[in-house]
All heavy atoms as a GROMACS GRO file, in nm:
protein
  595
    1MET      N    1   0.088  -0.120  -0.003
    1MET     CA    2  -0.005   0.001  -0.013
    1MET      C    3   0.086   0.123   0.002
    1MET      O    4   0.185   0.131   0.076
    1MET     CB    5  -0.092  -0.005   0.117
    1MET     CG    6  -0.178   0.116   0.141
    1MET     SD    7  -0.261   0.129   0.294
    1MET     CE    8  -0.430   0.084   0.234
    2THR      N    9   0.050   0.215  -0.087
    2THR     CA   10   0.130   0.343  -0.098
    2THR      C   11   0.048   0.461  -0.020
    2THR      O   12  -0.064   0.460  -0.054
    2THR     CB   13   0.158   0.374  -0.241
    2THR    OG1   14   0.219   0.275  -0.302
    2THR    CG2   15   0.233   0.511  -0.247
    3THR      N   16   0.121   0.530   0.053
    3THR     CA   17   0.042   0.656   0.124
    3THR      C   18   0.109   0.776   0.052
    3THR      O   19   0.223   0.785   0.010
    3THR     CB   20   0.067   0.644   0.271
    3THR    OG1   21   0.204   0.658   0.296
    3THR    CG2   22   0.007   0.529   0.335
    4THR      N   23   0.023   0.877   0.051
    4THR     CA   24   0.074   0.995   0.000
    4THR      C   25   0.035   1.109   0.111
    4THR      O   26  -0.071   1.113   0.161
    4THR     CB   27  -0.011   1.043  -0.135
    4THR    OG1   28   0.023   0.938  -0.220
    4THR    CG2   29   0.033   1.176  -0.189
    5THR      N   30   0.134   1.197   0.135
    5THR     CA   31   0.103   1.322   0.222
    5THR      C   32   0.056   1.420   0.151
    5THR      O   33   0.138   1.468   0.052
    5THR     CB   34   0.240   1.342   0.297
    5THR    OG1   35   0.281   1.237   0.372
    5THR    CG2   36   0.210   1.462   0.397
    6LEU      N   37  -0.048   1.486   0.170
    6LEU     CA   38  -0.126   1.602   0.107
    6LEU      C   39  -0.059   1.721   0.171
    6LEU      O   40  -0.030   1.740   0.288
    6LEU     CB   41  -0.259   1.584   0.120
    6LEU     CG   42  -0.354   1.481   0.052
    6LEU    CD1   43  -0.492   1.476   0.076
    6LEU    CD2   44  -0.310   1.489  -0.103
    7PRO      N   45  -0.033   1.826   0.076
    7PRO     CA   46   0.002   1.961   0.136
    7PRO      C   47  -0.118   2.020   0.213
    7PRO      O   48  -0.226   1.978   0.185
    7PRO     CB   49   0.039   2.046   0.018
    7PRO     CG   50  -0.007   1.957  -0.100
    7PRO     CD   51  -0.050   1.823  -0.054
    8ALA      N   52  -0.097   2.108   0.302
    8ALA     CA   53  -0.196   2.184   0.374
    8ALA      C   54  -0.292   2.242   0.275
    8ALA      O   55  -0.256   2.295   0.167
    8ALA     CB   56  -0.138   2.294   0.466
    9GLY      N   57  -0.425   2.240   0.330
    9GLY     CA   58  -0.524   2.303   0.240
    9GLY      C   59  -0.665   2.235   0.255
    9GLY      O   60  -0.666   2.143   0.333
   10THR      N   61  -0.748   2.275   0.172
   10THR     CA   62  -0.891   2.218   0.184
   10THR      C   63  -0.895   2.141   0.044
   10THR      O   64  -0.881   2.204  -0.069
   10THR     CB   65  -0.987   2.324   0.192
   10THR    OG1   66  -0.984   2.386   0.327
   10THR    CG2   67  -1.121   2.260   0.184
   11TRP      N   68  -0.936   2.017   0.058
   11TRP     CA   69  -0.939   1.934  -0.065
   11TRP      C   70  -1.085   1.877  -0.076
   11TRP      O   71  -1.154   1.862   0.015
   11TRP     CB   72  -0.857   1.806  -0.040
   11TRP     CG   73  -0.710   1.852  -0.023
   11TRP    CD1   74  -0.638   1.887   0.086
   11TRP    CD2   75  -0.609   1.853  -0.129
   11TRP    NE1   76  -0.523   1.925   0.056
   11TRP    CE2   77  -0.491   1.906  -0.075
   11TRP    CE3   78  -0.625   1.828  -0.269
   11TRP    CZ2   79  -0.374   1.923  -0.144
   11TRP    CZ3   80  -0.505   1.842  -0.348
   11TRP    CH2   81  -0.387   1.895  -0.284
   12THR      N   82  -1.120   1.872  -0.201
   12THR     CA   83  -1.266   1.825  -0.246
   12THR      C   84  -1.255   1.686  -0.252
   12THR      O   85  -1.167   1.615  -0.323
   12THR     CB   86  -1.316   1.898  -0.367
   12THR    OG1   87  -1.311   2.043  -0.346
   12THR    CG2   88  -1.456   1.840  -0.401
   13LEU      N   89  -1.351   1.603  -0.197
   13LEU     CA   90  -1.359   1.462  -0.202
   13LEU      C   91  -1.432   1.429  -0.333
   13LEU      O   92  -1.536   1.493  -0.361
   13LEU     CB   93  -1.426   1.405  -0.081
   13LEU     CG   94  -1.354   1.425   0.053
   13LEU    CD1   95  -1.451   1.381   0.175
   13LEU    CD2   96  -1.226   1.359   0.058
   14ASP      N   97  -1.387   1.326  -0.393
   14ASP     CA   98  -1.463   1.273  -0.526
   14ASP      C   99  -1.560   1.168  -0.475
   14ASP      O  100  -1.527   1.065  -0.439
   14ASP     CB  101  -1.348   1.209  -0.611
   14ASP     CG  102  -1.411   1.168  -0.742
   14ASP    OD1  103  -1.533   1.173  -0.764
   14ASP    OD2  104  -1.332   1.104  -0.819
   15PRO      N  105  -1.692   1.208  -0.506
   15PRO     CA  106  -1.797   1.125  -0.465
   15PRO      C  107  -1.792   0.983  -0.535
   15PRO      O  108  -1.835   0.877  -0.492
   15PRO     CB  109  -1.931   1.194  -0.503
   15PRO     CG  110  -1.886   1.343  -0.514
   15PRO     CD  111  -1.753   1.336  -0.555
   16GLU      N  112  -1.732   0.989  -0.664
   16GLU     CA  113  -1.725   0.853  -0.735
   16GLU      C  114  -1.612   0.773  -0.672
   16GLU      O  115  -1.613   0.644  -0.706
   16GLU     CB  116  -1.691   0.898  -0.889
   16GLU     CG  117  -1.801   0.967  -0.952
   16GLU     CD  118  -1.933   0.878  -0.957
   16GLU    OE1  119  -1.927   0.765  -0.976
   16GLU    OE2  120  -2.037   0.939  -0.929
   17ALA      N  121  -1.532   0.822  -0.607
   17ALA     CA  122  -1.410   0.744  -0.547
   17ALA      C  123  -1.414   0.733  -0.402
   17ALA      O  124  -1.312   0.688  -0.334
   17ALA     CB  125  -1.270   0.816  -0.593
   18THR      N  126  -1.522   0.772  -0.333
   18THR     CA  127  -1.529   0.775  -0.185
   18THR      C  128  -1.636   0.684  -0.144
   18THR      O  129  -1.753   0.696  -0.198
   18THR     CB  130  -1.540   0.917  -0.137
   18THR    OG1  131  -1.439   0.989  -0.189
   18THR    CG2  132  -1.546   0.923   0.006
   19THR      N  133  -1.608   0.600  -0.045
   19THR     CA  134  -1.698   0.510   0.018
   19THR      C  135  -1.708   0.539   0.166
   19THR      O  136  -1.607   0.540   0.228
   19THR     CB  137  -1.684   0.369  -0.014
   19THR    OG1  138  -1.691   0.338  -0.157
   19THR    CG2  139  -1.795   0.283   0.044
   20ILE      N  140  -1.825   0.554   0.226
   20ILE     CA  141  -1.832   0.568   0.362
   20ILE      C  142  -1.878   0.428   0.431
   20ILE      O  143  -1.975   0.376   0.391
   20ILE     CB  144  -1.934   0.681   0.413
   20ILE    CG1  145  -1.866   0.819   0.348
   20ILE    CG2  146  -1.950   0.685   0.558
   20ILE    CD1  147  -1.983   0.918   0.328
   21THR      N  148  -1.799   0.376   0.512
   21THR     CA  149  -1.836   0.253   0.572
   21THR      C  150  -1.875   0.276   0.718
   21THR      O  151  -1.794   0.338   0.787
   21THR     CB  152  -1.718   0.160   0.564
   21THR    OG1  153  -1.681   0.138   0.425
   21THR    CG2  154  -1.749   0.011   0.615
   22VAL      N  155  -1.983   0.208   0.767
   22VAL     CA  156  -2.027   0.228   0.896
   22VAL      C  157  -2.049   0.086   0.961
   22VAL      O  158  -2.068  -0.007   0.888
   22VAL     CB  159  -2.153   0.302   0.928
   22VAL    CG1  160  -2.130   0.454   0.870
   22VAL    CG2  161  -2.260   0.242   0.834
   23THR      N  162  -2.039   0.076   1.088
   23THR     CA  163  -2.079  -0.062   1.150
   23THR      C  164  -2.169  -0.030   1.268
   23THR      O  165  -2.133   0.047   1.345
   23THR     CB  166  -1.941  -0.120   1.204
   23THR    OG1  167  -1.856  -0.143   1.084
   23THR    CG2  168  -1.969  -0.263   1.264
   24ALA      N  169  -2.277  -0.101   1.273
   24ALA     CA  170  -2.365  -0.096   1.388
   24ALA      C  171  -2.353  -0.228   1.464
   24ALA      O  172  -2.333  -0.341   1.415
   24ALA     CB  173  -2.493  -0.074   1.333
   25LYS      N  174  -2.382  -0.211   1.591
   25LYS     CA  175  -2.377  -0.336   1.682
   25LYS      C  176  -2.506  -0.350   1.736
   25LYS      O  177  -2.593  -0.258   1.763
   25LYS     CB  178  -2.288  -0.321   1.801
   25LYS     CG  179  -2.134  -0.306   1.759
   25LYS     CD  180  -2.038  -0.310   1.875
   25LYS     CE  181  -1.903  -0.308   1.831
   25LYS     NZ  182  -1.834  -0.431   1.831
   26LYS      N  183  -2.551  -0.495   1.738
   26LYS     CA  184  -2.693  -0.522   1.783
   26LYS      C  185  -2.679  -0.643   1.874
   26LYS      O  186  -2.573  -0.696   1.876
   26LYS     CB  187  -2.794  -0.519   1.678
   26LYS     CG  188  -2.763  -0.638   1.576
   26LYS     CD  189  -2.860  -0.625   1.463
   26LYS     CE  190  -2.918  -0.761   1.431
   26LYS     NZ  191  -3.035  -0.778   1.341
   27LEU      N  192  -2.782  -0.682   1.944
   27LEU     CA  193  -2.784  -0.790   2.033
   27LEU      C  194  -2.682  -0.780   2.136
   27LEU      O  195  -2.587  -0.869   2.157
   27LEU     CB  196  -2.784  -0.918   1.960
   27LEU     CG  197  -2.895  -0.958   1.856
   27LEU    CD1  198  -2.867  -1.091   1.785
   27LEU    CD2  199  -3.028  -0.971   1.934
   28LEU      N  200  -2.681  -0.666   2.207
   28LEU     CA  201  -2.590  -0.642   2.312
   28LEU      C  202  -2.438  -0.634   2.276
   28LEU      O  203  -2.344  -0.666   2.344
   28LEU     CB  204  -2.597  -0.748   2.427
   28LEU     CG  205  -2.750  -0.756   2.497
   28LEU    CD1  206  -2.747  -0.863   2.596
   28LEU    CD2  207  -2.768  -0.631   2.554
   29GLY      N  208  -2.420  -0.601   2.130
   29GLY     CA  209  -2.292  -0.582   2.091
   29GLY      C  210  -2.224  -0.718   2.030
   29GLY      O  211  -2.114  -0.722   1.996
   30LEU      N  212  -2.314  -0.822   2.030
   30LEU     CA  213  -2.253  -0.949   1.987
   30LEU      C  214  -2.251  -0.967   1.837
   30LEU      O  215  -2.178  -1.055   1.782
   30LEU     CB  216  -2.339  -1.068   2.050
   30LEU     CG  217  -2.341  -1.074   2.208
   30LEU    CD1  218  -2.421  -1.184   2.247
   30LEU    CD2  219  -2.190  -1.105   2.254
   31VAL      N  220  -2.332  -0.886   1.775
   31VAL     CA  221  -2.346  -0.902   1.630
   31VAL      C  222  -2.320  -0.756   1.560
   31VAL      O  223  -2.363  -0.664   1.617
   31VAL     CB  224  -2.484  -0.939   1.587
   31VAL    CG1  225  -2.509  -0.940   1.435
   31VAL    CG2  226  -2.532  -1.077   1.646
   32THR      N  227  -2.224  -0.760   1.466
   32THR     CA  228  -2.197  -0.627   1.406
   32THR      C  229  -2.257  -0.631   1.266
   32THR      O  230  -2.260  -0.742   1.203
   32THR     CB  231  -2.042  -0.601   1.386
   32THR    OG1  232  -1.986  -0.714   1.319
   32THR    CG2  233  -1.992  -0.587   1.525
   33VAL      N  234  -2.303  -0.512   1.210
   33VAL     CA  235  -2.376  -0.513   1.086
   33VAL      C  236  -2.298  -0.398   1.010
   33VAL      O  237  -2.318  -0.281   1.035
   33VAL     CB  238  -2.524  -0.470   1.105
   33VAL    CG1  239  -2.591  -0.459   0.950
   33VAL    CG2  240  -2.595  -0.578   1.179
   34PRO      N  241  -2.211  -0.430   0.910
   34PRO     CA  242  -2.138  -0.342   0.831
   34PRO      C  243  -2.243  -0.285   0.712
   34PRO      O  244  -2.325  -0.367   0.672
   34PRO     CB  245  -2.028  -0.411   0.767
   34PRO     CG  246  -2.073  -0.557   0.780
   34PRO     CD  247  -2.163  -0.572   0.881
   35ALA      N  248  -2.215  -0.153   0.673
   35ALA     CA  249  -2.287  -0.102   0.569
   35ALA      C  250  -2.214   0.002   0.514
   35ALA      O  251  -2.115   0.059   0.572
   35ALA     CB  252  -2.426  -0.046   0.626
   36THR      N  253  -2.250   0.043   0.390
   36THR     CA  254  -2.196   0.141   0.311
   36THR      C  255  -2.298   0.266   0.275
   36THR      O  256  -2.411   0.229   0.264
   36THR     CB  257  -2.110   0.100   0.190
   36THR    OG1  258  -2.216   0.045   0.098
   36THR    CG2  259  -2.001   0.007   0.223
   37LEU      N  260  -2.248   0.380   0.256
   37LEU     CA  261  -2.324   0.492   0.204
   37LEU      C  262  -2.246   0.569   0.110
   37LEU      O  263  -2.130   0.571   0.110
   37LEU     CB  264  -2.367   0.582   0.333
   37LEU     CG  265  -2.448   0.525   0.436
   37LEU    CD1  266  -2.388   0.552   0.576
   37LEU    CD2  267  -2.590   0.590   0.438
   38ARG      N  268  -2.312   0.633   0.013
   38ARG     CA  269  -2.253   0.712  -0.082
   38ARG      C  270  -2.239   0.856  -0.041
   38ARG      O  271  -2.329   0.916   0.017
   38ARG     CB  272  -2.340   0.711  -0.215
   38ARG     CG  273  -2.319   0.586  -0.288
   38ARG     CD  274  -2.362   0.584  -0.422
   38ARG     NE  275  -2.507   0.643  -0.430
   38ARG     CZ  276  -2.624   0.570  -0.429
   38ARG    NH1  277  -2.608   0.441  -0.422
   38ARG    NH2  278  -2.743   0.619  -0.436
   39LEU      N  279  -2.131   0.918  -0.079
   39LEU     CA  280  -2.093   1.055  -0.048
   39LEU      C  281  -2.157   1.133  -0.158
   39LEU      O  282  -2.143   1.110  -0.276
   39LEU     CB  283  -1.943   1.066  -0.042
   39LEU     CG  284  -1.897   1.225  -0.035
   39LEU    CD1  285  -1.909   1.268   0.102
   39LEU    CD2  286  -1.749   1.222  -0.080
   40SER      N  287  -2.232   1.244  -0.118
   40SER     CA  288  -2.280   1.332  -0.222
   40SER      C  289  -2.180   1.447  -0.241
   40SER      O  290  -2.155   1.471  -0.367
   40SER     CB  291  -2.412   1.402  -0.172
   40SER     OG  292  -2.518   1.296  -0.156
   41THR      N  293  -2.134   1.509  -0.148
   41THR     CA  294  -2.033   1.613  -0.151
   41THR      C  295  -1.936   1.611  -0.029
   41THR      O  296  -1.979   1.564   0.079
   41THR     CB  297  -2.096   1.750  -0.165
   41THR    OG1  298  -2.165   1.794  -0.042
   41THR    CG2  299  -2.184   1.776  -0.281
   42GLY      N  300  -1.815   1.669  -0.039
   42GLY     CA  301  -1.736   1.666   0.089
   42GLY      C  302  -1.600   1.732   0.055
   42GLY      O  303  -1.549   1.739  -0.050
   43THR      N  304  -1.555   1.791   0.173
   43THR     CA  305  -1.418   1.852   0.171
   43THR      C  306  -1.354   1.797   0.298
   43THR      O  307  -1.417   1.775   0.400
   43THR     CB  308  -1.429   1.998   0.163
   43THR    OG1  309  -1.490   2.046   0.274
   43THR    CG2  310  -1.493   2.045   0.042
   44VAL      N  311  -1.221   1.803   0.294
   44VAL     CA  312  -1.140   1.782   0.415
   44VAL      C  313  -1.035   1.875   0.409
   44VAL      O  314  -0.971   1.924   0.314
   44VAL     CB  315  -1.081   1.634   0.395
   44VAL    CG1  316  -0.984   1.612   0.283
   44VAL    CG2  317  -0.999   1.602   0.525
   45THR      N  318  -0.999   1.922   0.540
   45THR     CA  319  -0.898   2.040   0.554
   45THR      C  320  -0.782   1.987   0.638
   45THR      O  321  -0.803   1.912   0.720
   45THR     CB  322  -0.964   2.154   0.628
   45THR    OG1  323  -1.073   2.198   0.561
   45THR    CG2  324  -0.855   2.265   0.651
   46ILE      N  325  -0.658   2.001   0.582
   46ILE     CA  326  -0.550   1.943   0.631
   46ILE      C  327  -0.457   2.059   0.668
   46ILE      O  328  -0.434   2.162   0.597
   46ILE     CB  329  -0.471   1.854   0.539
   46ILE    CG1  330  -0.569   1.734   0.502
   46ILE    CG2  331  -0.335   1.797   0.591
   46ILE    CD1  332  -0.519   1.642   0.398
   47ASP      N  333  -0.386   2.052   0.798
   47ASP     CA  334  -0.306   2.160   0.838
   47ASP      C  335  -0.153   2.136   0.806
   47ASP      O  336  -0.126   2.029   0.734
   47ASP     CB  337  -0.317   2.198   0.986
   47ASP     CG  338  -0.272   2.070   1.087
   47ASP    OD1  339  -0.199   1.985   1.026
   47ASP    OD2  340  -0.303   2.075   1.203
   48ASP      N  341  -0.075   2.231   0.845
   48ASP     CA  342   0.070   2.222   0.808
   48ASP      C  343   0.137   2.094   0.871
   48ASP      O  344   0.248   2.048   0.828
   48ASP     CB  345   0.148   2.338   0.860
   48ASP     CG  346   0.106   2.469   0.771
   48ASP    OD1  347   0.080   2.443   0.645
   48ASP    OD2  348   0.117   2.571   0.820
   49GLN      N  349   0.081   2.036   0.966
   49GLN     CA  350   0.134   1.916   1.034
   49GLN      C  351   0.082   1.791   0.984
   49GLN      O  352   0.094   1.686   1.023
   49GLN     CB  353   0.136   1.925   1.195
   49GLN     CG  354   0.210   2.015   1.254
   49GLN     CD  355   0.182   2.165   1.242
   49GLN    OE1  356   0.058   2.181   1.249
   49GLN    NE2  357   0.275   2.242   1.210
   50HIS      N  358   0.005   1.804   0.872
   50HIS     CA  359  -0.056   1.700   0.795
   50HIS      C  360  -0.172   1.620   0.874
   50HIS      O  361  -0.197   1.508   0.867
   50HIS     CB  362   0.043   1.584   0.750
   50HIS     CG  363   0.155   1.649   0.687
   50HIS    ND1  364   0.143   1.712   0.551
   50HIS    CD2  365   0.296   1.676   0.706
   50HIS    CE1  366   0.268   1.752   0.514
   50HIS    NE2  367   0.344   1.737   0.606
   51GLN      N  368  -0.222   1.703   0.967
   51GLN     CA  369  -0.342   1.656   1.049
   51GLN      C  370  -0.476   1.705   0.981
   51GLN      O  371  -0.489   1.817   0.944
   51GLN     CB  372  -0.331   1.706   1.188
   51GLN     CG  373  -0.209   1.663   1.266
   51GLN     CD  374  -0.212   1.512   1.279
   51GLN    OE1  375  -0.289   1.455   1.321
   51GLN    NE2  376  -0.094   1.459   1.238
   52VAL      N  377  -0.568   1.613   0.987
   52VAL     CA  378  -0.701   1.659   0.943
   52VAL      C  379  -0.770   1.750   1.052
   52VAL      O  380  -0.785   1.712   1.166
   52VAL     CB  381  -0.805   1.540   0.926
   52VAL    CG1  382  -0.944   1.579   0.882
   52VAL    CG2  383  -0.747   1.451   0.816
   53THR      N  384  -0.806   1.872   1.016
   53THR     CA  385  -0.856   1.973   1.108
   53THR      C  386  -1.013   2.003   1.072
   53THR      O  387  -1.075   2.074   1.137
   53THR     CB  388  -0.775   2.099   1.100
   53THR    OG1  389  -0.778   2.151   0.961
   53THR    CG2  390  -0.639   2.076   1.148
   54GLY      N  391  -1.052   1.956   0.954
   54GLY     CA  392  -1.193   1.977   0.933
   54GLY      C  393  -1.242   1.875   0.823
   54GLY      O  394  -1.171   1.835   0.746
   55LEU      N  395  -1.373   1.836   0.838
   55LEU     CA  396  -1.434   1.749   0.758
   55LEU      C  397  -1.575   1.792   0.739
   55LEU      O  398  -1.647   1.809   0.845
   55LEU     CB  399  -1.435   1.611   0.804
   55LEU     CG  400  -1.488   1.496   0.730
   55LEU    CD1  401  -1.423   1.483   0.593
   55LEU    CD2  402  -1.489   1.370   0.797
   56ASP      N  403  -1.618   1.807   0.610
   56ASP     CA  404  -1.759   1.866   0.587
   56ASP      C  405  -1.815   1.771   0.479
   56ASP      O  406  -1.760   1.775   0.362
   56ASP     CB  407  -1.759   2.003   0.543
   56ASP     CG  408  -1.890   2.056   0.514
   56ASP    OD1  409  -1.992   2.000   0.575
   56ASP    OD2  410  -1.895   2.153   0.444
   57VAL      N  411  -1.907   1.683   0.514
   57VAL     CA  412  -1.972   1.583   0.404
   57VAL      C  413  -2.118   1.581   0.408
   57VAL      O  414  -2.178   1.627   0.511
   57VAL     CB  415  -1.907   1.450   0.423
   57VAL    CG1  416  -1.757   1.436   0.413
   57VAL    CG2  417  -1.961   1.389   0.562
   58THR      N  418  -2.172   1.560   0.296
   58THR     CA  419  -2.309   1.528   0.275
   58THR      C  420  -2.328   1.387   0.229
   58THR      O  421  -2.265   1.359   0.122
   58THR     CB  422  -2.379   1.639   0.181
   58THR    OG1  423  -2.352   1.766   0.228
   58THR    CG2  424  -2.528   1.608   0.172
   59ILE      N  425  -2.397   1.310   0.293
   59ILE     CA  426  -2.418   1.165   0.261
   59ILE      C  427  -2.560   1.140   0.221
   59ILE      O  428  -2.652   1.195   0.268
   59ILE     CB  429  -2.398   1.089   0.396
   59ILE    CG1  430  -2.245   1.110   0.442
   59ILE    CG2  431  -2.423   0.930   0.364
   59ILE    CD1  432  -2.229   1.046   0.572
   60ASP      N  433  -2.569   1.060   0.116
   60ASP     CA  434  -2.705   1.027   0.062
   60ASP      C  435  -2.757   0.909   0.152
   60ASP      O  436  -2.721   0.794   0.142
   60ASP     CB  437  -2.682   0.981  -0.079
   60ASP     CG  438  -2.812   0.931  -0.149
   60ASP    OD1  439  -2.921   0.935  -0.082
   60ASP    OD2  440  -2.795   0.875  -0.257
   61ALA      N  441  -2.850   0.938   0.242
   61ALA     CA  442  -2.904   0.856   0.334
   61ALA      C  443  -2.985   0.739   0.257
   61ALA      O  444  -2.992   0.611   0.313
   61ALA     CB  445  -3.000   0.925   0.432
   62THR      N  446  -3.031   0.762   0.147
   62THR     CA  447  -3.097   0.665   0.071
   62THR      C  448  -3.011   0.560   0.012
   62THR      O  449  -3.060   0.444  -0.048
   62THR     CB  450  -3.187   0.714  -0.037
   62THR    OG1  451  -3.108   0.770  -0.151
   62THR    CG2  452  -3.296   0.820   0.017
   63SER      N  453  -2.885   0.585   0.021
   63SER     CA  454  -2.786   0.479  -0.026
   63SER      C  455  -2.740   0.384   0.077
   63SER      O  456  -2.656   0.293   0.030
   63SER     CB  457  -2.657   0.557  -0.090
   63SER     OG  458  -2.581   0.619   0.021
   64TYR      N  459  -2.797   0.385   0.183
   64TYR     CA  460  -2.755   0.286   0.290
   64TYR      C  461  -2.769   0.149   0.228
   64TYR      O  462  -2.877   0.102   0.195
   64TYR     CB  463  -2.848   0.304   0.420
   64TYR     CG  464  -2.803   0.205   0.531
   64TYR    CD1  465  -2.707   0.254   0.620
   64TYR    CD2  466  -2.869   0.083   0.537
   64TYR    CE1  467  -2.686   0.162   0.727
   64TYR    CE2  468  -2.839  -0.004   0.645
   64TYR     CZ  469  -2.745   0.038   0.735
   64TYR     OH  470  -2.713  -0.044   0.842
   65ASP      N  471  -2.660   0.063   0.229
   65ASP     CA  472  -2.670  -0.070   0.186
   65ASP      C  473  -2.589  -0.162   0.280
   65ASP      O  474  -2.466  -0.155   0.306
   65ASP     CB  475  -2.594  -0.065   0.055
   65ASP     CG  476  -2.588  -0.213  -0.011
   65ASP    OD1  477  -2.649  -0.310   0.045
   65ASP    OD2  478  -2.523  -0.221  -0.111
   66SER      N  479  -2.657  -0.250   0.345
   66SER     CA  480  -2.613  -0.352   0.437
   66SER      C  481  -2.606  -0.490   0.377
   66SER      O  482  -2.562  -0.593   0.440
   66SER     CB  483  -2.680  -0.355   0.577
   66SER     OG  484  -2.797  -0.403   0.556
   67GLY      N  485  -2.658  -0.495   0.253
   67GLY     CA  486  -2.677  -0.626   0.192
   67GLY      C  487  -2.805  -0.701   0.235
   67GLY      O  488  -2.830  -0.818   0.188
   68ASN      N  489  -2.883  -0.625   0.309
   68ASN     CA  490  -3.027  -0.679   0.352
   68ASN      C  491  -3.130  -0.580   0.313
   68ASN      O  492  -3.152  -0.487   0.382
   68ASN     CB  493  -3.030  -0.702   0.506
   68ASN     CG  494  -3.165  -0.769   0.562
   68ASN    OD1  495  -3.264  -0.727   0.505
   68ASN    ND2  496  -3.145  -0.863   0.646
   69PRO      N  497  -3.189  -0.613   0.197
   69PRO     CA  498  -3.292  -0.501   0.151
   69PRO      C  499  -3.398  -0.463   0.246
   69PRO      O  500  -3.436  -0.338   0.260
   69PRO     CB  501  -3.352  -0.569   0.023
   69PRO     CG  502  -3.241  -0.673  -0.017
   69PRO     CD  503  -3.175  -0.708   0.111
   70LYS      N  504  -3.454  -0.556   0.322
   70LYS     CA  505  -3.553  -0.513   0.420
   70LYS      C  506  -3.502  -0.427   0.535
   70LYS      O  507  -3.555  -0.324   0.569
   70LYS     CB  508  -3.614  -0.649   0.496
   70LYS     CG  509  -3.733  -0.610   0.581
   70LYS     CD  510  -3.783  -0.748   0.643
   70LYS     CE  511  -3.893  -0.721   0.729
   70LYS     NZ  512  -3.952  -0.843   0.792
   71ARG      N  513  -3.372  -0.461   0.583
   71ARG     CA  514  -3.307  -0.370   0.680
   71ARG      C  515  -3.279  -0.239   0.615
   71ARG      O  516  -3.297  -0.134   0.690
   71ARG     CB  517  -3.186  -0.440   0.731
   71ARG     CG  518  -3.110  -0.353   0.841
   71ARG     CD  519  -2.985  -0.419   0.900
   71ARG     NE  520  -2.914  -0.503   0.812
   71ARG     CZ  521  -2.884  -0.621   0.847
   71ARG    NH1  522  -2.904  -0.682   0.952
   71ARG    NH2  523  -2.801  -0.698   0.755
   72ASP      N  524  -3.231  -0.242   0.502
   72ASP     CA  525  -3.185  -0.122   0.440
   72ASP      C  526  -3.298  -0.018   0.419
   72ASP      O  527  -3.282   0.106   0.443
   72ASP     CB  528  -3.121  -0.137   0.288
   72ASP     CG  529  -2.997  -0.225   0.320
   72ASP    OD1  530  -2.943  -0.247   0.413
   72ASP    OD2  531  -2.942  -0.278   0.193
   73THR      N  532  -3.409  -0.072   0.372
   73THR     CA  533  -3.535   0.020   0.363
   73THR      C  534  -3.565   0.076   0.500
   73THR      O  535  -3.602   0.190   0.504
   73THR     CB  536  -3.640  -0.067   0.309
   73THR    OG1  537  -3.613  -0.107   0.186
   73THR    CG2  538  -3.776   0.022   0.290
   74HIS      N  539  -3.558  -0.006   0.601
   74HIS     CA  540  -3.597   0.038   0.745
   74HIS      C  541  -3.502   0.150   0.786
   74HIS      O  542  -3.544   0.242   0.840
   74HIS     CB  543  -3.606  -0.083   0.832
   74HIS     CG  544  -3.648  -0.051   0.971
   74HIS    ND1  545  -3.781  -0.040   1.015
   74HIS    CD2  546  -3.568  -0.018   1.088
   74HIS    CE1  547  -3.786  -0.004   1.138
   74HIS    NE2  548  -3.663   0.008   1.175
   75VAL      N  549  -3.376   0.128   0.766
   75VAL     CA  550  -3.277   0.217   0.827
   75VAL      C  551  -3.287   0.347   0.750
   75VAL      O  552  -3.270   0.460   0.810
   75VAL     CB  553  -3.127   0.151   0.812
   75VAL    CG1  554  -3.028   0.254   0.845
   75VAL    CG2  555  -3.118   0.041   0.914
   76ALA      N  556  -3.288   0.342   0.617
   76ALA     CA  557  -3.302   0.463   0.537
   76ALA      C  558  -3.424   0.540   0.548
   76ALA      O  559  -3.449   0.642   0.502
   76ALA     CB  560  -3.280   0.430   0.394
   77GLY      N  561  -3.530   0.476   0.613
   77GLY     CA  562  -3.651   0.550   0.637
   77GLY      C  563  -3.651   0.652   0.749
   77GLY      O  564  -3.541   0.679   0.806
   78GLY      N  565  -3.760   0.689   0.798
   78GLY     CA  566  -3.789   0.786   0.904
   78GLY      C  567  -3.725   0.753   1.040
   78GLY      O  568  -3.695   0.845   1.130
   79ASP      N  569  -3.718   0.626   1.077
   79ASP     CA  570  -3.680   0.576   1.211
   79ASP      C  571  -3.544   0.600   1.245
   79ASP      O  572  -3.503   0.619   1.359
   79ASP     CB  573  -3.705   0.422   1.226
   79ASP     CG  574  -3.860   0.390   1.226
   79ASP    OD1  575  -3.944   0.493   1.260
   79ASP    OD2  576  -3.897   0.290   1.204
   80PHE      N  577  -3.456   0.602   1.134
   80PHE     CA  578  -3.311   0.611   1.161
   80PHE      C  579  -3.251   0.724   1.088
   80PHE      O  580  -3.184   0.820   1.161
   80PHE     CB  581  -3.234   0.485   1.126
   80PHE     CG  582  -3.268   0.369   1.211
   80PHE    CD1  583  -3.375   0.282   1.171
   80PHE    CD2  584  -3.208   0.351   1.328
   80PHE    CE1  585  -3.399   0.167   1.250
   80PHE    CE2  586  -3.239   0.243   1.420
   80PHE     CZ  587  -3.345   0.162   1.378
   81LEU      N  588  -3.255   0.738   0.962
   81LEU     CA  589  -3.190   0.837   0.892
   81LEU      C  590  -3.298   0.926   0.825
   81LEU      O  591  -3.266   1.031   0.787
   81LEU     CB  592  -3.099   0.777   0.770
   81LEU     CG  593  -2.997   0.666   0.811
   81LEU    CD1  594  -2.935   0.609   0.690
   81LEU    CD2  595  -2.891   0.745   0.905
   0.00000   0.00000   0.00000
């Protein structure tokens, strides 16, 4: 794996190349449910020490995908997102 150090500044995230991964725990934390969401827009700000100092994203809540269509519809509905 190759890493790249970005210069300080505010960078625009590419929605086509960015995936947001979340993990929810259920049943007292015994079961984890991974899911992905699509980024609509986003920027990340990096300081002179190469630390992330800001993150501003808009996520498409209807893109929630855990691989279980029934759960996905429920989570993307009004009860959660």
